[in-house]
DONU-438607 format. One line per field, with one value per atom (N, C-alpha, C): chain; residue in one letter; atom name; residue number from 1; x, y, z. Coordinates in nm, 4 decimals. Layout:
% residues N
chain = (A,...)
res = (A,...)
atom = (CA,...)
n = (NUM,...)
east = (X,...)
north = (Y,...)
up = (Z,...)
***
This chain:
% residues 117
chain = (A,A,A,A,A,A,A,A,A,A,A,A,A,A,A,A,A,A,A,A,A,A,A,A,A,A,A,A,A,A,A,A,A,A,A,A,A,A,A,A,A,A,A,A,A,A,A,A,A,A,A,A,A,A,A,A,A,A,A,A,A,A,A,A,A,A,A,A,A,A,A,A,A,A,A,A,A,A,A,A,A,A,A,A,A,A,A,A,A,A,A,A,A,A,A,A,A,A,A,A,A,A,A,A,A,A,A,A,A,A,A,A,A,A,A,A,A,A,A,A,A,A,A,A,A,A,A,A,A,A,A,A,A,A,A,A,A,A,A,A,A,A,A,A,A,A,A,A,A,A,A,A,A,A,A,A,A,A,A,A,A,A,A,A,A,A,A,A,A,A,A,A,A,A,A,A,A,A,A,A,A,A,A,A,A,A,A,A,A,A,A,A,A,A,A,A,A,A,A,A,A,A,A,A,A,A,A,A,A,A,A,A,A,A,A,A,A,A,A,A,A,A,A,A,A,A,A,A,A,A,A,A,A,A,A,A,A,A,A,A,A,A,A,A,A,A,A,A,A,A,A,A,A,A,A,A,A,A,A,A,A,A,A,A,A,A,A,A,A,A,A,A,A,A,A,A,A,A,A,A,A,A,A,A,A,A,A,A,A,A,A,A,A,A,A,A,A,A,A,A,A,A,A,A,A,A,A,A,A,A,A,A,A,A,A,A,A,A,A,A,A,A,A,A,A,A,A,A,A,A,A,A,A,A,A,A,A,A,A,A,A,A,A,A,A,A,A,A,A,A,A)
res = (M,M,M,K,K,K,L,L,L,I,I,I,Q,Q,Q,R,R,R,I,I,I,G,G,G,Y,Y,Y,Y,Y,Y,L,L,L,G,G,G,G,G,G,F,F,F,S,S,S,I,I,I,G,G,G,L,L,L,I,I,I,I,I,I,L,L,L,T,T,T,F,F,F,F,F,F,L,L,L,S,S,S,G,G,G,K,K,K,K,K,K,T,T,T,S,S,S,C,C,C,A,A,A,Y,Y,Y,G,G,G,P,P,P,E,E,E,A,A,A,R,R,R,V,V,V,L,L,L,K,K,K,N,N,N,I,I,I,N,N,N,S,S,S,K,K,K,P,P,P,L,L,L,E,E,E,F,F,F,S,S,S,P,P,P,S,S,S,V,V,V,L,L,L,M,M,M,K,K,K,L,L,L,D,D,D,S,S,S,I,I,I,S,S,S,I,I,I,R,R,R,N,N,N,L,L,L,L,L,L,K,K,K,K,K,K,G,G,G,S,S,S,I,I,I,N,N,N,F,F,F,S,S,S,K,K,K,S,S,S,S,S,S,P,P,P,R,R,R,E,E,E,T,T,T,P,P,P,C,C,C,G,G,G,I,I,I,Y,Y,Y,L,L,L,V,V,V,D,D,D,G,G,G,E,E,E,L,L,L,N,N,N,D,D,D,T,T,T,M,M,M,V,V,V,E,E,E,I,I,I,T,T,T,V,V,V,K,K,K,N,N,N,C,C,C,D,D,D,S,S,S,L,L,L,V,V,V,K,K,K,V,V,V,I,I,I,D,D,D,V,V,V,V,V,V,K,K,K)
atom = (N,CA,C,N,CA,C,N,CA,C,N,CA,C,N,CA,C,N,CA,C,N,CA,C,N,CA,C,N,CA,C,N,CA,C,N,CA,C,N,CA,C,N,CA,C,N,CA,C,N,CA,C,N,CA,C,N,CA,C,N,CA,C,N,CA,C,N,CA,C,N,CA,C,N,CA,C,N,CA,C,N,CA,C,N,CA,C,N,CA,C,N,CA,C,N,CA,C,N,CA,C,N,CA,C,N,CA,C,N,CA,C,N,CA,C,N,CA,C,N,CA,C,N,CA,C,N,CA,C,N,CA,C,N,CA,C,N,CA,C,N,CA,C,N,CA,C,N,CA,C,N,CA,C,N,CA,C,N,CA,C,N,CA,C,N,CA,C,N,CA,C,N,CA,C,N,CA,C,N,CA,C,N,CA,C,N,CA,C,N,CA,C,N,CA,C,N,CA,C,N,CA,C,N,CA,C,N,CA,C,N,CA,C,N,CA,C,N,CA,C,N,CA,C,N,CA,C,N,CA,C,N,CA,C,N,CA,C,N,CA,C,N,CA,C,N,CA,C,N,CA,C,N,CA,C,N,CA,C,N,CA,C,N,CA,C,N,CA,C,N,CA,C,N,CA,C,N,CA,C,N,CA,C,N,CA,C,N,CA,C,N,CA,C,N,CA,C,N,CA,C,N,CA,C,N,CA,C,N,CA,C,N,CA,C,N,CA,C,N,CA,C,N,CA,C,N,CA,C,N,CA,C,N,CA,C,N,CA,C,N,CA,C,N,CA,C,N,CA,C,N,CA,C,N,CA,C,N,CA,C,N,CA,C,N,CA,C,N,CA,C,N,CA,C,N,CA,C,N,CA,C,N,CA,C,N,CA,C,N,CA,C,N,CA,C,N,CA,C,N,CA,C,N,CA,C,N,CA,C)
n = (1,1,1,2,2,2,3,3,3,4,4,4,5,5,5,6,6,6,7,7,7,8,8,8,9,9,9,10,10,10,11,11,11,12,12,12,13,13,13,14,14,14,15,15,15,16,16,16,17,17,17,18,18,18,19,19,19,20,20,20,21,21,21,22,22,22,23,23,23,24,24,24,25,25,25,26,26,26,27,27,27,28,28,28,29,29,29,30,30,30,31,31,31,32,32,32,33,33,33,34,34,34,35,35,35,36,36,36,37,37,37,38,38,38,39,39,39,40,40,40,41,41,41,42,42,42,43,43,43,44,44,44,45,45,45,46,46,46,47,47,47,48,48,48,49,49,49,50,50,50,51,51,51,52,52,52,53,53,53,54,54,54,55,55,55,56,56,56,57,57,57,58,58,58,59,59,59,60,60,60,61,61,61,62,62,62,63,63,63,64,64,64,65,65,65,66,66,66,67,67,67,68,68,68,69,69,69,70,70,70,71,71,71,72,72,72,73,73,73,74,74,74,75,75,75,76,76,76,77,77,77,78,78,78,79,79,79,80,80,80,81,81,81,82,82,82,83,83,83,84,84,84,85,85,85,86,86,86,87,87,87,88,88,88,89,89,89,90,90,90,91,91,91,92,92,92,93,93,93,94,94,94,95,95,95,96,96,96,97,97,97,98,98,98,99,99,99,100,100,100,101,101,101,102,102,102,103,103,103,104,104,104,105,105,105,106,106,106,107,107,107,108,108,108,109,109,109,110,110,110,111,111,111,112,112,112,113,113,113,114,114,114,115,115,115,116,116,116,117,117,117)
east = (9.8204,9.8882,10.0340,10.1237,10.2658,10.3119,10.4257,10.4820,10.5150,10.5625,10.5972,10.4718,10.3590,10.2347,10.1865,10.1982,10.1581,10.2412,10.3709,10.4585,10.4227,10.3910,10.3521,10.2238,10.1224,9.9974,10.0202,10.1009,10.1289,10.1966,10.3013,10.3738,10.2866,10.2012,10.1095,10.0122,9.9510,9.8573,9.9262,10.0456,10.1209,10.1565,10.1993,10.2357,10.1130,9.9985,9.8761,9.8368,9.8492,9.8191,9.9101,10.0383,10.1306,10.0966,10.0565,10.0196,9.8947,9.7960,9.6732,9.7042,9.7877,9.8247,9.8996,9.9828,10.0569,9.9610,9.8561,9.7597,9.6765,9.6387,9.5566,9.6349,9.7616,9.8397,9.9283,9.9241,10.0166,9.9847,9.8593,9.8244,9.8104,9.8212,9.8003,9.9330,9.9254,10.0455,10.0583,10.1008,10.1160,10.2577,10.2695,10.4012,10.4003,10.5167,10.5311,10.6101,10.5408,10.6047,10.5834,10.6660,10.6488,10.7394,10.8559,10.9492,10.9097,10.9564,10.9194,10.9698,11.0893,11.1445,11.0633,11.0270,10.9490,10.8099,10.7488,10.6151,10.6191,10.7211,10.7308,10.7578,10.8487,10.8774,10.7552,10.6792,10.5578,10.4552,10.4440,10.3516,10.3927,10.5218,10.5713,10.5483,10.5735,10.5604,10.4159,10.3204,10.1808,10.1113,10.1772,10.1162,10.1797,10.1082,10.1679,10.2806,10.3808,10.4971,10.4866,10.5361,10.5473,10.6921,10.7547,10.8953,10.9102,11.0042,11.0361,11.1261,11.1253,11.2050,11.3549,11.4061,11.5498,11.5890,11.4967,11.5246,11.5372,11.4489,11.4519,11.5736,11.6388,11.7631,11.8795,11.8718,11.9810,11.9653,11.8427,11.8162,11.6870,11.6741,11.5481,11.4500,11.3231,11.2183,11.2297,11.2795,11.2936,11.3987,11.5085,11.6117,11.5597,11.4807,11.4255,11.3289,11.2428,11.1488,11.2235,11.3297,11.4088,11.4739,11.5262,11.5865,11.4828,11.3629,11.2579,11.2093,11.2252,11.1858,11.2939,11.4210,11.5297,11.6176,11.5870,11.6694,11.6387,11.7078,11.6830,11.6595,11.5747,11.5375,11.6317,11.6824,11.7684,11.6791,11.6348,11.5413,11.6058,11.7379,11.8021,11.8004,11.7956,11.7909,11.6494,11.5527,11.4152,11.3330,11.2220,11.1258,10.9872,10.9578,10.8324,10.7081,10.7230,10.6061,10.5690,10.6296,10.5950,10.4541,10.3844,10.2504,10.2528,10.1810,10.0899,10.1587,10.2848,10.3547,10.4876,10.5135,10.6413,10.7511,10.8721,10.9861,11.0805,11.1148,11.2024,11.3228,11.4364,11.5583,11.5849,11.5857,11.6060,11.7453,11.8260,11.9614,11.9586,12.0392,12.0496,12.1735,12.1986,12.3171,12.2723,12.3298,12.2986,12.4291,12.4595,12.5833,12.7065,12.7152,12.8270,12.8430,12.7373,12.7382,12.6258,12.6581,12.5555,12.4704,12.3394,12.2447,12.1475,12.1169,12.0186,11.9016,11.7820,11.6612,11.5795,11.5388,11.4517,11.3092,11.2194,11.0826,10.9861,10.8824,10.7766,10.6552,10.6204,10.5151,10.3847,10.2943,10.1639,10.0593,9.9344,9.8287,9.7994,9.7950,9.7573,9.8652,9.9801,10.0827,10.2197,10.3195,10.4582,10.5335,10.5977,10.6738,10.8223,10.8955,11.0402,11.0991,11.1626,11.2083,11.3500,11.4415,11.5827,11.6548,11.7588,11.8480,11.9907,12.0657,12.2059,12.2896,12.3890,12.4786,12.6017)
north = (5.7330,5.8214,5.8333,5.8178,5.8238,5.9683,5.9826,6.1162,6.1886,6.1171,6.1782,6.2347,6.1636,6.2127,6.3387,6.3406,6.4589,6.5810,6.5614,6.6721,6.7199,6.6267,6.6635,6.7443,6.7018,6.7781,6.9158,6.9220,7.0503,7.1454,7.0994,7.1849,7.2244,7.1342,7.1670,7.2771,7.2645,7.3661,7.4985,7.4915,7.6123,7.6874,7.6169,7.6825,7.7414,7.6727,7.7282,7.8561,7.8569,7.9756,8.0925,8.0662,8.1729,8.2318,8.1468,8.1954,8.2823,8.2409,8.3203,8.4545,8.4557,8.5824,8.6740,8.6185,8.6988,8.7709,8.7014,8.7646,8.8698,8.8466,8.9433,9.0678,9.0533,9.1659,9.2314,9.1855,9.2383,9.3818,9.4223,9.5560,9.6574,9.6162,9.7074,9.7665,9.8845,9.9490,9.9129,9.7918,9.7472,9.7752,9.8058,9.8288,9.7833,9.7563,9.7123,9.8185,9.9153,10.0230,9.9970,9.9103,9.8728,9.9511,9.9902,10.0630,10.2081,10.2753,10.4161,10.5059,10.4796,10.5615,10.5458,10.4233,10.3983,10.4602,10.4559,10.5146,10.6659,10.7300,10.8765,10.9176,10.8485,10.8825,10.8597,10.7545,10.7290,10.8391,10.8830,10.9911,11.1217,11.1520,11.2747,11.2716,11.1583,11.1490,11.1415,11.1172,11.1087,11.2442,11.3485,11.4816,11.5759,11.6832,11.7813,11.8589,11.8968,11.9680,12.1174,12.1947,12.3397,12.3763,12.4533,12.4882,12.6350,12.6618,12.8015,12.8522,12.9819,13.0344,13.0098,13.0118,12.9892,12.8458,12.7529,12.6118,12.5914,12.6524,12.6346,12.6992,12.7932,12.8505,12.7533,12.6639,12.5694,12.4402,12.3874,12.2609,12.2727,12.1915,12.1893,12.0924,12.1026,12.0257,11.8756,11.8371,11.6948,11.6299,11.6972,11.6450,11.6330,11.7300,11.7253,11.6082,11.5884,11.4759,11.3419,11.3332,11.2108,11.1845,11.2877,11.2713,11.2334,11.2866,11.2526,11.1093,11.0521,10.9128,10.8147,10.8497,10.7550,10.7911,10.9004,10.9439,10.8677,10.9041,10.8452,10.9577,10.9315,11.0339,11.0268,11.1410,11.1522,11.1904,11.0890,11.1129,11.1872,11.1775,11.2470,11.3989,11.4460,11.5894,11.6372,11.5465,11.5804,11.6105,11.6799,11.7107,11.6657,11.5352,11.4861,11.5219,11.5548,11.5790,11.7263,11.8127,11.9545,11.9764,12.0722,12.1023,12.2336,12.2514,12.1609,12.0721,12.1016,12.0253,11.9728,11.8434,11.7857,11.8256,11.8387,11.8777,11.7586,11.7227,11.6079,11.6520,11.5890,11.6130,11.4876,11.5026,11.3912,11.4028,11.2973,11.2907,11.2104,11.2519,11.1781,11.2185,11.1449,11.1713,11.2120,11.3207,11.3726,11.4082,11.3377,11.3594,11.3522,11.2487,11.2238,11.3337,11.4057,11.5090,11.4805,11.4827,11.4619,11.5877,11.5690,11.6796,11.6525,11.7570,11.7472,11.8382,11.7829,11.8594,11.8667,11.9863,12.0045,12.0209,11.9370,11.9291,11.9497,12.0280,12.0476,11.9675,11.8610,11.7685,11.8051,11.8721,11.9101,11.8068,11.8292,11.7322,11.7159,11.8247,11.8151,11.8653,11.9078,11.9704,11.9435,11.9333,11.9197,12.0419,12.1120,12.2327,12.2024,12.2241,12.2077,12.3403,12.3406,12.4641,12.5001,12.4009,12.4329,12.3160,12.3475,12.2484,12.2869,12.1898,12.2134,12.1083,12.1567,12.0653,12.0368)
up = (9.6708,9.5788,9.6246,9.5321,9.5639,9.5786,9.6435,9.6692,9.5390,9.4395,9.3103,9.2433,9.2543,9.1954,9.2682,9.3992,9.4766,9.4374,9.4248,9.3852,9.2446,9.1543,9.0181,9.0156,9.0905,9.0980,9.1588,9.2637,9.3285,9.2303,9.1633,9.0692,8.9496,8.9039,8.7943,8.8341,8.9502,8.9977,9.0262,9.0835,9.1134,8.9860,8.8828,8.7576,8.6877,8.6932,8.6352,8.7093,8.8415,8.9208,8.8865,8.8670,8.8285,8.6922,8.6000,8.4663,8.4744,8.5534,8.5685,8.6330,8.7373,8.8015,8.7064,8.6225,8.5256,8.4310,8.3853,8.2955,8.3673,8.4931,8.5655,8.6045,8.6413,8.6915,8.5866,8.4626,8.3622,8.3221,8.3140,8.2689,8.3802,8.5024,8.6143,8.6606,8.7190,8.7724,8.9195,8.9460,9.0834,9.1310,9.2586,9.3162,9.4610,9.5117,9.6501,9.7258,9.7811,9.8561,10.0049,10.0623,10.2023,10.2959,10.2496,10.3352,10.3487,10.4539,10.4717,10.3591,10.3098,10.2019,10.0736,10.0407,9.9200,9.9296,10.0477,10.0644,10.0482,10.1058,10.0954,9.9509,9.8827,9.7427,9.6540,9.6816,9.6046,9.6296,9.7537,9.7886,9.7203,9.7217,9.6592,9.5077,9.4444,9.2989,9.2514,9.3420,9.3002,9.2988,9.3479,9.3567,9.2542,9.2187,9.1275,9.1969,9.1183,9.1711,9.1443,9.2400,9.2242,9.2537,9.1653,9.1784,9.2166,9.3057,9.3334,9.2199,9.1919,9.0801,9.0951,9.2183,9.2372,9.2049,9.2222,9.1915,9.0418,8.9648,8.8196,8.7556,8.8252,8.7733,8.7885,8.8863,8.9114,8.8326,8.8243,8.7542,8.6756,8.5709,8.4970,8.5640,8.5290,8.5953,8.5683,8.4527,8.4204,8.5099,8.5338,8.6233,8.7660,8.8089,8.9443,8.9584,8.8604,8.8655,8.8664,8.7880,8.7839,8.9198,8.9825,9.1150,9.2198,9.2080,9.3035,9.2871,9.1679,9.1471,9.1913,9.1662,9.1898,9.3082,9.3769,9.4889,9.6164,9.7217,9.8527,9.9525,10.0495,10.1463,10.2653,10.3050,10.4222,10.5406,10.6158,10.7252,10.8416,10.8569,10.9688,10.9504,10.8255,10.7993,10.7637,10.7620,10.7263,10.8501,10.8287,10.9355,10.8904,10.8960,10.8392,10.9194,11.0464,11.1305,11.1456,11.0664,11.0729,11.0195,11.0786,11.0310,10.9542,10.8524,10.7847,10.6808,10.6478,10.5433,10.5967,10.5749,10.6135,10.5166,10.5681,10.4852,10.4750,10.3519,10.3262,10.2449,10.2708,10.1953,10.1121,9.9810,9.8884,9.8297,9.8469,9.7918,9.6628,9.5667,9.4425,9.3660,9.2589,9.1770,9.0382,8.9905,8.8581,8.7877,8.6802,8.6039,8.6944,8.7745,8.8662,8.9713,9.0024,9.1045,9.2032,9.3313,9.4337,9.4461,9.4457,9.4525,9.5667,9.6456,9.7530,9.7193,9.7233,9.6948,9.8232,9.8619,9.9771,9.9264,9.9793,9.9307,10.0469,10.0232,10.1219,10.0742,10.1466,10.1059,10.1760,10.1043,10.1587,10.1177,10.1587,10.1309,9.9824,9.9098,9.7692,9.6736,9.7262,9.6426,9.7022,9.6166,9.6598,9.6106,9.7030,9.6681,9.6784,9.5690,9.5681,9.6133,9.7316,9.7931,9.7520,9.7581,9.7391,9.6736,9.5985,9.5364,9.5704,9.6233,9.6586,9.5852,9.5097,9.4382,9.5193)
***
């Protein structure tokens, strides 16, 4: 078998495999959360949120949820190993203004403690 034929068979099989994977994974909500920041944000967004009254006076809940999905975690100002709930500081931009959200991440609930513009 010549080298050109081997390459043709390889590329044919590889393309068929990609098409099959596309059909199997198209309807599923798959994600690749390998970094520490992505894992923490995924964990925070998978739990129900509880807002303190002072937070809702500063921002609405939709803006807070959007910041929690697209923000970045400032690990230097966070305390992830506190018991029973770790405290994280999430930085994000809202209407060209930097906003910091302080979040208490418990086992079954996420409490939004403070918002600083």
